PDB file of N, CA, C and O in Angstrom:
ATOM      1  N   MET A   1       0.802  -1.138   0.014  1.00  0.00           N
ATOM      2  CA  MET A   1      -0.003   0.078  -0.001  1.00  0.00           C
ATOM      3  C   MET A   1       0.895   1.245   0.024  1.00  0.00           C
ATOM      4  O   MET A   1       0.675   2.173  -0.755  1.00  0.00           O
ATOM      5  N   ILE A   2       1.863   1.287   0.826  1.00  0.00           N
ATOM      6  CA  ILE A   2       2.777   2.444   0.930  1.00  0.00           C
ATOM      7  C   ILE A   2       3.499   2.562  -0.478  1.00  0.00           C
ATOM      8  O   ILE A   2       3.620   3.675  -0.990  1.00  0.00           O
ATOM      9  N   ASP A   3       3.952   1.488  -1.071  1.00  0.00           N
ATOM     10  CA  ASP A   3       4.643   1.541  -2.332  1.00  0.00           C
ATOM     11  C   ASP A   3       3.708   2.211  -3.345  1.00  0.00           C
ATOM     12  O   ASP A   3       4.175   3.034  -4.133  1.00  0.00           O
ATOM     13  N   ASN A   4       2.437   1.900  -3.357  1.00  0.00           N
ATOM     14  CA  ASN A   4       1.490   2.509  -4.261  1.00  0.00           C
ATOM     15  C   ASN A   4       1.340   3.989  -4.123  1.00  0.00           C
ATOM     16  O   ASN A   4       1.294   4.745  -5.093  1.00  0.00           O
ATOM     17  N   ILE A   5       1.263   4.381  -2.842  1.00  0.00           N
ATOM     18  CA  ILE A   5       1.209   5.820  -2.455  1.00  0.00           C
ATOM     19  C   ILE A   5       2.338   6.544  -2.939  1.00  0.00           C
ATOM     20  O   ILE A   5       2.181   7.595  -3.561  1.00  0.00           O
ATOM     21  N   ILE A   6       3.576   6.019  -2.679  1.00  0.00           N
ATOM     22  CA  ILE A   6       4.770   6.719  -3.098  1.00  0.00           C
ATOM     23  C   ILE A   6       4.948   6.796  -4.611  1.00  0.00           C
ATOM     24  O   ILE A   6       5.329   7.846  -5.128  1.00  0.00           O
ATOM     25  N   VAL A   7       4.689   5.740  -5.309  1.00  0.00           N
ATOM     26  CA  VAL A   7       4.739   5.713  -6.697  1.00  0.00           C
ATOM     27  C   VAL A   7       3.700   6.686  -7.389  1.00  0.00           C
ATOM     28  O   VAL A   7       4.020   7.403  -8.337  1.00  0.00           O
ATOM     29  N   GLY A   8       2.456   6.656  -6.853  1.00  0.00           N
ATOM     30  CA  GLY A   8       1.482   7.565  -7.363  1.00  0.00           C
ATOM     31  C   GLY A   8       1.699   9.003  -7.181  1.00  0.00           C
ATOM     32  O   GLY A   8       1.350   9.835  -8.018  1.00  0.00           O
ATOM     33  N   GLN A   9       2.298   9.290  -6.044  1.00  0.00           N
ATOM     34  CA  GLN A   9       2.643  10.717  -5.751  1.00  0.00           C
ATOM     35  C   GLN A   9       3.894  11.212  -6.422  1.00  0.00           C
ATOM     36  O   GLN A   9       3.961  12.360  -6.862  1.00  0.00           O
ATOM     37  N   SER A  10       4.899  10.340  -6.504  1.00  0.00           N
ATOM     38  CA  SER A  10       6.157  10.843  -7.084  1.00  0.00           C
ATOM     39  C   SER A  10       6.388  10.594  -8.592  1.00  0.00           C
ATOM     40  O   SER A  10       7.078  11.362  -9.262  1.00  0.00           O
ATOM     41  N   LEU A  11       5.780   9.481  -9.113  1.00  0.00           N
ATOM     42  CA  LEU A  11       5.974   9.173 -10.471  1.00  0.00           C
ATOM     43  C   LEU A  11       4.859   9.421 -11.375  1.00  0.00           C
ATOM     44  O   LEU A  11       5.036   9.923 -12.485  1.00  0.00           O
ATOM     45  N   GLY A  12       3.641   9.060 -10.902  1.00  0.00           N
ATOM     46  CA  GLY A  12       2.509   9.310 -11.786  1.00  0.00           C
ATOM     47  C   GLY A  12       1.599   8.214 -11.952  1.00  0.00           C
ATOM     48  O   GLY A  12       1.861   7.122 -11.448  1.00  0.00           O
ATOM     49  N   ALA A  13       0.480   8.422 -12.661  1.00  0.00           N
ATOM     50  CA  ALA A  13      -0.594   7.473 -12.869  1.00  0.00           C
ATOM     51  C   ALA A  13      -0.125   6.234 -13.731  1.00  0.00           C
ATOM     52  O   ALA A  13      -0.448   5.086 -13.428  1.00  0.00           O
ATOM     53  N   ASP A  14       0.641   6.536 -14.802  1.00  0.00           N
ATOM     54  CA  ASP A  14       1.003   5.489 -15.712  1.00  0.00           C
ATOM     55  C   ASP A  14       1.969   4.434 -14.912  1.00  0.00           C
ATOM     56  O   ASP A  14       1.865   3.226 -15.127  1.00  0.00           O
ATOM     57  N   GLU A  15       2.809   4.904 -14.080  1.00  0.00           N
ATOM     58  CA  GLU A  15       3.703   4.025 -13.395  1.00  0.00           C
ATOM     59  C   GLU A  15       2.961   3.293 -12.322  1.00  0.00           C
ATOM     60  O   GLU A  15       3.274   2.129 -12.071  1.00  0.00           O
ATOM     61  N   LEU A  16       1.932   3.935 -11.627  1.00  0.00           N
ATOM     62  CA  LEU A  16       1.119   3.251 -10.705  1.00  0.00           C
ATOM     63  C   LEU A  16       0.311   2.130 -11.291  1.00  0.00           C
ATOM     64  O   LEU A  16       0.128   1.073 -10.686  1.00  0.00           O
ATOM     65  N   GLY A  17      -0.194   2.403 -12.552  1.00  0.00           N
ATOM     66  CA  GLY A  17      -0.855   1.307 -13.328  1.00  0.00           C
ATOM     67  C   GLY A  17       0.030   0.211 -13.644  1.00  0.00           C
ATOM     68  O   GLY A  17      -0.456  -0.919 -13.697  1.00  0.00           O
ATOM     69  N   ALA A  18       1.370   0.401 -13.882  1.00  0.00           N
ATOM     70  CA  ALA A  18       2.253  -0.647 -14.226  1.00  0.00           C
ATOM     71  C   ALA A  18       2.499  -1.501 -12.940  1.00  0.00           C
ATOM     72  O   ALA A  18       2.628  -2.723 -13.014  1.00  0.00           O
ATOM     73  N   MET A  19       2.554  -0.865 -11.841  1.00  0.00           N
ATOM     74  CA  MET A  19       2.699  -1.542 -10.536  1.00  0.00           C
ATOM     75  C   MET A  19       1.512  -2.439 -10.286  1.00  0.00           C
ATOM     76  O   MET A  19       1.693  -3.564  -9.819  1.00  0.00           O
ATOM     77  N   GLY A  20       0.257  -1.976 -10.588  1.00  0.00           N
ATOM     78  CA  GLY A  20      -0.934  -2.730 -10.446  1.00  0.00           C
ATOM     79  C   GLY A  20      -0.941  -4.026 -11.260  1.00  0.00           C
ATOM     80  O   GLY A  20      -1.504  -5.036 -10.837  1.00  0.00           O
ATOM     81  N   ILE A  21      -0.332  -3.983 -12.385  1.00  0.00           N
ATOM     82  CA  ILE A  21      -0.233  -5.129 -13.268  1.00  0.00           C
ATOM     83  C   ILE A  21       0.785  -6.138 -12.829  1.00  0.00           C
ATOM     84  O   ILE A  21       0.575  -7.350 -12.890  1.00  0.00           O
ATOM     85  N   VAL A  22       1.953  -5.574 -12.362  1.00  0.00           N
ATOM     86  CA  VAL A  22       3.032  -6.451 -12.002  1.00  0.00           C
ATOM     87  C   VAL A  22       2.803  -7.114 -10.604  1.00  0.00           C
ATOM     88  O   VAL A  22       3.351  -8.184 -10.339  1.00  0.00           O
ATOM     89  N   GLY A  23       2.007  -6.484  -9.730  1.00  0.00           N
ATOM     90  CA  GLY A  23       1.785  -6.973  -8.393  1.00  0.00           C
ATOM     91  C   GLY A  23       1.323  -8.434  -8.351  1.00  0.00           C
ATOM     92  O   GLY A  23       1.982  -9.277  -7.741  1.00  0.00           O
ATOM     93  N   PRO A  24       0.146  -8.745  -9.025  1.00  0.00           N
ATOM     94  CA  PRO A  24      -0.362 -10.134  -8.942  1.00  0.00           C
ATOM     95  C   PRO A  24       0.619 -11.109  -9.650  1.00  0.00           C
ATOM     96  O   PRO A  24       0.680 -12.268  -9.239  1.00  0.00           O
ATOM     97  N   ILE A  25       1.325 -10.736 -10.605  1.00  0.00           N
ATOM     98  CA  ILE A  25       2.348 -11.671 -11.268  1.00  0.00           C
ATOM     99  C   ILE A  25       3.434 -11.904 -10.188  1.00  0.00           C
ATOM    100  O   ILE A  25       3.898 -13.035 -10.044  1.00  0.00           O
ATOM    101  N   SER A  26       3.821 -10.940  -9.479  1.00  0.00           N
ATOM    102  CA  SER A  26       4.855 -11.199  -8.454  1.00  0.00           C
ATOM    103  C   SER A  26       4.336 -12.141  -7.371  1.00  0.00           C
ATOM    104  O   SER A  26       5.085 -12.982  -6.874  1.00  0.00           O
ATOM    105  N   LEU A  27       3.074 -12.010  -7.005  1.00  0.00           N
ATOM    106  CA  LEU A  27       2.527 -12.886  -6.000  1.00  0.00           C
ATOM    107  C   LEU A  27       2.441 -14.308  -6.471  1.00  0.00           C
ATOM    108  O   LEU A  27       2.611 -15.240  -5.685  1.00  0.00           O
ATOM    109  N   ILE A  28       2.175 -14.493  -7.774  1.00  0.00           N
ATOM    110  CA  ILE A  28       2.190 -15.901  -8.336  1.00  0.00           C
ATOM    111  C   ILE A  28       3.609 -16.528  -8.268  1.00  0.00           C
ATOM    112  O   ILE A  28       3.739 -17.718  -7.984  1.00  0.00           O
ATOM    113  N   PHE A  29       4.643 -15.748  -8.521  1.00  0.00           N
ATOM    114  CA  PHE A  29       5.922 -16.275  -8.503  1.00  0.00           C
ATOM    115  C   PHE A  29       6.331 -16.554  -7.039  1.00  0.00           C
ATOM    116  O   PHE A  29       7.022 -17.537  -6.772  1.00  0.00           O
ATOM    117  N   SER A  30       5.912 -15.706  -6.103  1.00  0.00           N
ATOM    118  CA  SER A  30       6.153 -15.885  -4.649  1.00  0.00           C
ATOM    119  C   SER A  30       5.470 -17.202  -4.196  1.00  0.00           C
ATOM    120  O   SER A  30       6.082 -18.032  -3.524  1.00  0.00           O
ATOM    121  N   ALA A  31       4.201 -17.365  -4.581  1.00  0.00           N
ATOM    122  CA  ALA A  31       3.519 -18.577  -4.252  1.00  0.00           C
ATOM    123  C   ALA A  31       4.182 -19.846  -4.665  1.00  0.00           C
ATOM    124  O   ALA A  31       4.280 -20.802  -3.895  1.00  0.00           O
ATOM    125  N   CYS A  32       4.640 -19.849  -5.893  1.00  0.00           N
ATOM    126  CA  CYS A  32       5.372 -20.994  -6.447  1.00  0.00           C
ATOM    127  C   CYS A  32       6.637 -21.273  -5.650  1.00  0.00           C
ATOM    128  O   CYS A  32       6.965 -22.416  -5.332  1.00  0.00           O
ATOM    129  N   GLY A  33       7.353 -20.154  -5.330  1.00  0.00           N
ATOM    130  CA  GLY A  33       8.492 -20.336  -4.467  1.00  0.00           C
ATOM    131  C   GLY A  33       8.232 -20.835  -3.094  1.00  0.00           C
ATOM    132  O   GLY A  33       9.060 -21.561  -2.544  1.00  0.00           O
ATOM    133  N   ASN A  34       7.105 -20.480  -2.501  1.00  0.00           N
ATOM    134  CA  ASN A  34       6.704 -20.936  -1.210  1.00  0.00           C
ATOM    135  C   ASN A  34       6.282 -22.436  -1.248  1.00  0.00           C
ATOM    136  O   ASN A  34       6.487 -23.172  -0.283  1.00  0.00           O
ATOM    137  N   ILE A  35       5.711 -22.846  -2.349  1.00  0.00           N
ATOM    138  CA  ILE A  35       5.224 -24.255  -2.487  1.00  0.00           C
ATOM    139  C   ILE A  35       6.613 -25.153  -2.594  1.00  0.00           C
ATOM    140  O   ILE A  35       6.749 -26.226  -2.006  1.00  0.00           O
ATOM    141  N   CYS A  36       7.517 -24.606  -3.350  1.00  0.00           N
ATOM    142  CA  CYS A  36       8.727 -25.390  -3.490  1.00  0.00           C
ATOM    143  C   CYS A  36       9.540 -25.517  -2.198  1.00  0.00           C
ATOM    144  O   CYS A  36      10.134 -26.560  -1.926  1.00  0.00           O
ATOM    145  N   SER A  37       9.554 -24.463  -1.425  1.00  0.00           N
ATOM    146  CA  SER A  37      10.297 -24.450  -0.187  1.00  0.00           C
ATOM    147  C   SER A  37       9.572 -25.283   0.889  1.00  0.00           C
ATOM    148  O   SER A  37      10.227 -25.930   1.706  1.00  0.00           O
ATOM    149  N   SER A  38       8.307 -25.273   0.898  1.00  0.00           N
ATOM    150  CA  SER A  38       7.577 -26.087   1.877  1.00  0.00           C
ATOM    151  C   SER A  38       7.687 -27.600   1.506  1.00  0.00           C
ATOM    152  O   SER A  38       7.756 -28.470   2.374  1.00  0.00           O
ATOM    153  N   GLY A  39       7.699 -27.862   0.182  1.00  0.00           N
ATOM    154  CA  GLY A  39       7.921 -29.328  -0.277  1.00  0.00           C
ATOM    155  C   GLY A  39       9.348 -29.752   0.187  1.00  0.00           C
ATOM    156  O   GLY A  39       9.527 -30.871   0.668  1.00  0.00           O
ATOM    157  N   GLY A  40      10.310 -28.901   0.048  1.00  0.00           N
ATOM    158  CA  GLY A  40      11.680 -29.277   0.456  1.00  0.00           C
ATOM    159  C   GLY A  40      11.787 -29.449   1.990  1.00  0.00           C
ATOM    160  O   GLY A  40      12.564 -30.285   2.451  1.00  0.00           O
ATOM    161  N   ALA A  41      11.068 -28.721   2.735  1.00  0.00           N
ATOM    162  CA  ALA A  41      10.985 -28.839   4.174  1.00  0.00           C
ATOM    163  C   ALA A  41      10.357 -30.153   4.560  1.00  0.00           C
ATOM    164  O   ALA A  41      10.862 -30.872   5.422  1.00  0.00           O
ATOM    165  N   LYS A  42       9.269 -30.454   3.926  1.00  0.00           N
ATOM    166  CA  LYS A  42       8.604 -31.718   4.220  1.00  0.00           C
ATOM    167  C   LYS A  42       9.470 -32.963   3.858  1.00  0.00           C
ATOM    168  O   LYS A  42       9.445 -33.989   4.539  1.00  0.00           O
ATOM    169  N   ALA A  43      10.247 -32.805   2.728  1.00  0.00           N
ATOM    170  CA  ALA A  43      11.069 -33.888   2.325  1.00  0.00           C
ATOM    171  C   ALA A  43      12.262 -34.014   3.364  1.00  0.00           C
ATOM    172  O   ALA A  43      12.686 -35.124   3.685  1.00  0.00           O
ATOM    173  N   ALA A  44      12.774 -32.872   3.864  1.00  0.00           N
ATOM    174  CA  ALA A  44      13.798 -32.965   4.822  1.00  0.00           C
ATOM    175  C   ALA A  44      13.360 -33.603   6.125  1.00  0.00           C
ATOM    176  O   ALA A  44      14.120 -34.337   6.756  1.00  0.00           O
ATOM    177  N   GLN A  45      12.077 -33.307   6.542  1.00  0.00           N
ATOM    178  CA  GLN A  45      11.503 -33.854   7.765  1.00  0.00           C
ATOM    179  C   GLN A  45      11.410 -35.344   7.560  1.00  0.00           C
ATOM    180  O   GLN A  45      11.803 -36.096   8.452  1.00  0.00           O
ATOM    181  N   ALA A  46      10.920 -35.804   6.456  1.00  0.00           N
ATOM    182  CA  ALA A  46      10.761 -37.274   6.220  1.00  0.00           C
ATOM    183  C   ALA A  46      12.194 -37.955   6.200  1.00  0.00           C
ATOM    184  O   ALA A  46      12.385 -39.076   6.672  1.00  0.00           O
ATOM    185  N   LEU A  47      13.104 -37.248   5.662  1.00  0.00           N
ATOM    186  CA  LEU A  47      14.482 -37.849   5.596  1.00  0.00           C
ATOM    187  C   LEU A  47      15.064 -37.914   7.016  1.00  0.00           C
ATOM    188  O   LEU A  47      15.764 -38.872   7.342  1.00  0.00           O
ATOM    189  N   GLY A  48      14.799 -36.946   7.837  1.00  0.00           N
ATOM    190  CA  GLY A  48      15.226 -36.925   9.165  1.00  0.00           C
ATOM    191  C   GLY A  48      14.609 -37.949  10.047  1.00  0.00           C
ATOM    192  O   GLY A  48      15.212 -38.411  11.016  1.00  0.00           O
ATOM    193  N   ARG A  49      13.420 -38.299   9.713  1.00  0.00           N
ATOM    194  CA  ARG A  49      12.751 -39.383  10.463  1.00  0.00           C
ATOM    195  C   ARG A  49      13.078 -40.780   9.916  1.00  0.00           C
ATOM    196  O   ARG A  49      12.585 -41.766  10.464  1.00  0.00           O
ATOM    197  N   GLY A  50      13.840 -40.894   8.921  1.00  0.00           N
ATOM    198  CA  GLY A  50      14.298 -42.119   8.436  1.00  0.00           C
ATOM    199  C   GLY A  50      13.279 -42.715   7.445  1.00  0.00           C
ATOM    200  O   GLY A  50      13.366 -43.893   7.099  1.00  0.00           O
ATOM    201  N   GLN A  51      12.307 -41.888   6.990  1.00  0.00           N
ATOM    202  CA  GLN A  51      11.251 -42.434   6.021  1.00  0.00           C
ATOM    203  C   GLN A  51      11.711 -42.214   4.637  1.00  0.00           C
ATOM    204  O   GLN A  51      11.260 -41.295   3.953  1.00  0.00           O
ATOM    205  N   ARG A  52      12.616 -43.054   4.211  1.00  0.00           N
ATOM    206  CA  ARG A  52      13.241 -42.853   2.854  1.00  0.00           C
ATOM    207  C   ARG A  52      12.178 -42.897   1.750  1.00  0.00           C
ATOM    208  O   ARG A  52      12.203 -42.078   0.831  1.00  0.00           O
ATOM    209  N   ASP A  53      11.275 -43.824   1.840  1.00  0.00           N
ATOM    210  CA  ASP A  53      10.274 -43.921   0.769  1.00  0.00           C
ATOM    211  C   ASP A  53       9.431 -42.681   0.672  1.00  0.00           C
ATOM    212  O   ASP A  53       9.146 -42.189  -0.420  1.00  0.00           O
ATOM    213  N   ARG A  54       9.024 -42.165   1.846  1.00  0.00           N
ATOM    214  CA  ARG A  54       8.214 -40.951   1.888  1.00  0.00           C
ATOM    215  C   ARG A  54       9.015 -39.755   1.358  1.00  0.00           C
ATOM    216  O   ARG A  54       8.456 -38.893   0.680  1.00  0.00           O
ATOM    217  N   PHE A  55      10.309 -39.692   1.659  1.00  0.00           N
ATOM    218  CA  PHE A  55      11.176 -38.629   1.181  1.00  0.00           C
ATOM    219  C   PHE A  55      11.331 -38.690  -0.314  1.00  0.00           C
ATOM    220  O   PHE A  55      11.379 -37.648  -0.967  1.00  0.00           O
ATOM    221  N   CYS A  56      11.412 -39.912  -0.895  1.00  0.00           N
ATOM    222  CA  CYS A  56      11.514 -39.930  -2.391  1.00  0.00           C
ATOM    223  C   CYS A  56      10.226 -39.507  -2.971  1.00  0.00           C
ATOM    224  O   CYS A  56      10.265 -38.756  -3.946  1.00  0.00           O
ATOM    225  N   GLN A  57       9.040 -39.906  -2.479  1.00  0.00           N
ATOM    226  CA  GLN A  57       7.747 -39.355  -3.032  1.00  0.00           C
ATOM    227  C   GLN A  57       7.660 -37.893  -2.975  1.00  0.00           C
ATOM    228  O   GLN A  57       7.353 -37.261  -3.986  1.00  0.00           O
ATOM    229  N   ILE A  58       7.916 -37.298  -1.831  1.00  0.00           N
ATOM    230  CA  ILE A  58       7.786 -35.841  -1.615  1.00  0.00           C
ATOM    231  C   ILE A  58       8.794 -35.113  -2.497  1.00  0.00           C
ATOM    232  O   ILE A  58       8.404 -34.145  -3.150  1.00  0.00           O
ATOM    233  N   PHE A  59      10.040 -35.501  -2.559  1.00  0.00           N
ATOM    234  CA  PHE A  59      11.088 -34.951  -3.378  1.00  0.00           C
ATOM    235  C   PHE A  59      10.706 -35.081  -4.854  1.00  0.00           C
ATOM    236  O   PHE A  59      10.816 -34.088  -5.573  1.00  0.00           O
ATOM    237  N   THR A  60      10.272 -36.221  -5.344  1.00  0.00           N
ATOM    238  CA  THR A  60       9.936 -36.454  -6.694  1.00  0.00           C
ATOM    239  C   THR A  60       8.705 -35.520  -7.075  1.00  0.00           C
ATOM    240  O   THR A  60       8.700 -34.946  -8.164  1.00  0.00           O
ATOM    241  N   ALA A  61       7.676 -35.375  -6.178  1.00  0.00           N
ATOM    242  CA  ALA A  61       6.524 -34.528  -6.474  1.00  0.00           C
ATOM    243  C   ALA A  61       7.010 -33.010  -6.503  1.00  0.00           C
ATOM    244  O   ALA A  61       6.581 -32.238  -7.360  1.00  0.00           O
ATOM    245  N   ASN A  62       7.887 -32.633  -5.565  1.00  0.00           N
ATOM    246  CA  ASN A  62       8.393 -31.272  -5.562  1.00  0.00           C
ATOM    247  C   ASN A  62       9.199 -30.935  -6.809  1.00  0.00           C
ATOM    248  O   ASN A  62       9.041 -29.876  -7.416  1.00  0.00           O
ATOM    249  N   MET A  63      10.056 -31.861  -7.162  1.00  0.00           N
ATOM    250  CA  MET A  63      10.816 -31.551  -8.452  1.00  0.00           C
ATOM    251  C   MET A  63       9.955 -31.539  -9.746  1.00  0.00           C
ATOM    252  O   MET A  63      10.217 -30.829 -10.717  1.00  0.00           O
ATOM    253  N   LEU A  64       8.951 -32.353  -9.670  1.00  0.00           N
ATOM    254  CA  LEU A  64       7.977 -32.374 -10.810  1.00  0.00           C
ATOM    255  C   LEU A  64       7.294 -31.033 -10.910  1.00  0.00           C
ATOM    256  O   LEU A  64       7.154 -30.461 -11.992  1.00  0.00           O
ATOM    257  N   PHE A  65       6.855 -30.522  -9.715  1.00  0.00           N
ATOM    258  CA  PHE A  65       6.219 -29.232  -9.692  1.00  0.00           C
ATOM    259  C   PHE A  65       7.186 -28.153 -10.178  1.00  0.00           C
ATOM    260  O   PHE A  65       6.787 -27.278 -10.946  1.00  0.00           O
ATOM    261  N   VAL A  66       8.399 -28.196  -9.764  1.00  0.00           N
ATOM    262  CA  VAL A  66       9.490 -27.165 -10.271  1.00  0.00           C
ATOM    263  C   VAL A  66       9.601 -27.197 -11.760  1.00  0.00           C
ATOM    264  O   VAL A  66       9.578 -26.161 -12.425  1.00  0.00           O
ATOM    265  N   VAL A  67       9.722 -28.400 -12.288  1.00  0.00           N
ATOM    266  CA  VAL A  67       9.933 -28.555 -13.816  1.00  0.00           C
ATOM    267  C   VAL A  67       8.622 -28.078 -14.502  1.00  0.00           C
ATOM    268  O   VAL A  67       8.700 -27.281 -15.436  1.00  0.00           O
ATOM    269  N   VAL A  68       7.460 -28.524 -14.083  1.00  0.00           N
ATOM    270  CA  VAL A  68       6.237 -28.252 -14.815  1.00  0.00           C
ATOM    271  C   VAL A  68       5.973 -26.679 -14.755  1.00  0.00           C
ATOM    272  O   VAL A  68       5.713 -26.032 -15.770  1.00  0.00           O
ATOM    273  N   SER A  69       6.059 -26.129 -13.506  1.00  0.00           N
ATOM    274  CA  SER A  69       5.821 -24.683 -13.371  1.00  0.00           C
ATOM    275  C   SER A  69       6.853 -23.830 -14.116  1.00  0.00           C
ATOM    276  O   SER A  69       6.515 -22.830 -14.750  1.00  0.00           O
ATOM    277  N   GLY A  70       8.122 -24.253 -14.021  1.00  0.00           N
ATOM    278  CA  GLY A  70       9.122 -23.543 -14.787  1.00  0.00           C
ATOM    279  C   GLY A  70       8.891 -23.573 -16.284  1.00  0.00           C
ATOM    280  O   GLY A  70       9.020 -22.549 -16.955  1.00  0.00           O
ATOM    281  N   THR A  71       8.560 -24.710 -16.799  1.00  0.00           N
ATOM    282  CA  THR A  71       8.182 -24.842 -18.208  1.00  0.00           C
ATOM    283  C   THR A  71       7.018 -24.021 -18.617  1.00  0.00           C
ATOM    284  O   THR A  71       7.034 -23.402 -19.681  1.00  0.00           O
ATOM    285  N   LEU A  72       5.948 -23.994 -17.755  1.00  0.00           N
ATOM    286  CA  LEU A  72       4.778 -23.286 -18.045  1.00  0.00           C
ATOM    287  C   LEU A  72       5.101 -21.642 -18.033  1.00  0.00           C
ATOM    288  O   LEU A  72       4.621 -20.873 -18.866  1.00  0.00           O
ATOM    289  N   PHE A  73       5.916 -21.270 -17.044  1.00  0.00           N
ATOM    290  CA  PHE A  73       6.278 -19.859 -17.039  1.00  0.00           C
ATOM    291  C   PHE A  73       7.104 -19.466 -18.151  1.00  0.00           C
ATOM    292  O   PHE A  73       6.950 -18.357 -18.662  1.00  0.00           O
ATOM    293  N   THR A  74       8.015 -20.329 -18.592  1.00  0.00           N
ATOM    294  CA  THR A  74       8.876 -20.044 -19.733  1.00  0.00           C
ATOM    295  C   THR A  74       8.080 -19.984 -21.001  1.00  0.00           C
ATOM    296  O   THR A  74       8.319 -19.112 -21.838  1.00  0.00           O
ATOM    297  N   ALA A  75       7.123 -20.900 -21.173  1.00  0.00           N
ATOM    298  CA  ALA A  75       6.217 -20.841 -22.407  1.00  0.00           C
ATOM    299  C   ALA A  75       5.445 -19.617 -22.440  1.00  0.00           C
ATOM    300  O   ALA A  75       5.314 -19.050 -23.525  1.00  0.00           O
ATOM    301  N   ILE A  76       4.884 -19.105 -21.336  1.00  0.00           N
ATOM    302  CA  ILE A  76       4.113 -17.978 -21.282  1.00  0.00           C
ATOM    303  C   ILE A  76       4.990 -16.793 -21.583  1.00  0.00           C
ATOM    304  O   ILE A  76       4.572 -15.924 -22.348  1.00  0.00           O
ATOM    305  N   GLU A  77       6.103 -16.709 -21.063  1.00  0.00           N
ATOM    306  CA  GLU A  77       7.006 -15.548 -21.286  1.00  0.00           C
ATOM    307  C   GLU A  77       7.509 -15.534 -22.753  1.00  0.00           C
ATOM    308  O   GLU A  77       7.643 -14.449 -23.318  1.00  0.00           O
ATOM    309  N   ILE A  78       7.795 -16.702 -23.396  1.00  0.00           N
ATOM    310  CA  ILE A  78       8.079 -16.690 -24.798  1.00  0.00           C
ATOM    311  C   ILE A  78       6.961 -16.258 -25.635  1.00  0.00           C
ATOM    312  O   ILE A  78       7.139 -15.479 -26.571  1.00  0.00           O
ATOM    313  N   ALA A  79       5.801 -16.741 -25.327  1.00  0.00           N
ATOM    314  CA  ALA A  79       4.525 -16.282 -26.108  1.00  0.00           C
ATOM    315  C   ALA A  79       4.313 -14.809 -25.994  1.00  0.00           C
ATOM    316  O   ALA A  79       3.886 -14.176 -26.960  1.00  0.00           O
ATOM    317  N   ILE A  80       4.587 -14.245 -24.873  1.00  0.00           N
ATOM    318  CA  ILE A  80       4.333 -12.791 -24.665  1.00  0.00           C
ATOM    319  C   ILE A  80       5.505 -12.032 -25.431  1.00  0.00           C
ATOM    320  O   ILE A  80       5.281 -10.991 -26.049  1.00  0.00           O
ATOM    321  N   ALA A  81       6.684 -12.576 -25.360  1.00  0.00           N
ATOM    322  CA  ALA A  81       7.800 -11.858 -26.143  1.00  0.00           C
ATOM    323  C   ALA A  81       7.590 -11.946 -27.601  1.00  0.00           C
ATOM    324  O   ALA A  81       7.811 -10.962 -28.307  1.00  0.00           O
ATOM    325  N   VAL A  82       7.162 -13.103 -28.116  1.00  0.00           N
ATOM    326  CA  VAL A  82       6.961 -13.205 -29.556  1.00  0.00           C
ATOM    327  C   VAL A  82       5.795 -12.252 -29.988  1.00  0.00           C
ATOM    328  O   VAL A  82       5.892 -11.575 -31.011  1.00  0.00           O
ATOM    329  N   GLN A  83       4.719 -12.220 -29.203  1.00  0.00           N
ATOM    330  CA  GLN A  83       3.593 -11.369 -29.515  1.00  0.00           C
ATOM    331  C   GLN A  83       4.018  -9.847 -29.528  1.00  0.00           C
ATOM    332  O   GLN A  83       3.630  -9.074 -30.404  1.00  0.00           O
ATOM    333  N   ARG A  84       4.790  -9.501 -28.554  1.00  0.00           N
ATOM    334  CA  ARG A  84       5.296  -8.049 -28.486  1.00  0.00           C
ATOM    335  C   ARG A  84       6.216  -7.814 -29.632  1.00  0.00           C
ATOM    336  O   ARG A  84       6.122  -6.738 -30.222  1.00  0.00           O
ATOM    337  N   SER A  85       7.076  -8.674 -30.009  1.00  0.00           N
ATOM    338  CA  SER A  85       8.018  -8.442 -31.123  1.00  0.00           C
ATOM    339  C   SER A  85       7.254  -8.364 -32.432  1.00  0.00           C
ATOM    340  O   SER A  85       7.655  -7.604 -33.313  1.00  0.00           O
ATOM    341  N   SER A  86       6.165  -9.118 -32.603  1.00  0.00           N
ATOM    342  CA  SER A  86       5.465  -9.046 -33.884  1.00  0.00           C
ATOM    343  C   SER A  86       4.682  -7.710 -33.997  1.00  0.00           C
ATOM    344  O   SER A  86       4.457  -7.202 -35.096  1.00  0.00           O
ATOM    345  N   ASN A  87       4.284  -7.172 -32.860  1.00  0.00           N
ATOM    346  CA  ASN A  87       3.464  -5.921 -32.876  1.00  0.00           C
ATOM    347  C   ASN A  87       4.347  -4.731 -33.062  1.00  0.00           C
ATOM    348  O   ASN A  87       3.836  -3.688 -33.470  1.00  0.00           O
ATOM    349  N   ASP A  88       5.611  -4.791 -32.805  1.00  0.00           N
ATOM    350  CA  ASP A  88       6.580  -3.645 -33.005  1.00  0.00           C
ATOM    351  C   ASP A  88       6.756  -3.387 -34.367  1.00  0.00           C
ATOM    352  O   ASP A  88       7.511  -2.486 -34.732  1.00  0.00           O
TER     353      ASP A  88
END
């Protein structure tokens, strides 16, 4: 909220609009990072308890999420970049 006030007062309405667009995208990236870190923590707990099979399951699911989300984000960014370059 404070960031929006500062940007709106010092830079202007266009820059404030850009922050409004970027904010939700930033939250999506943060959520994916939190999911990955909590998966790693759960895997570490399972390994610490000696539950090797459970560790392998959690670690595999976590790495699958990382690869799938990374591929998805990359494909979206490439599509946006191609669309922007064709419009220029």
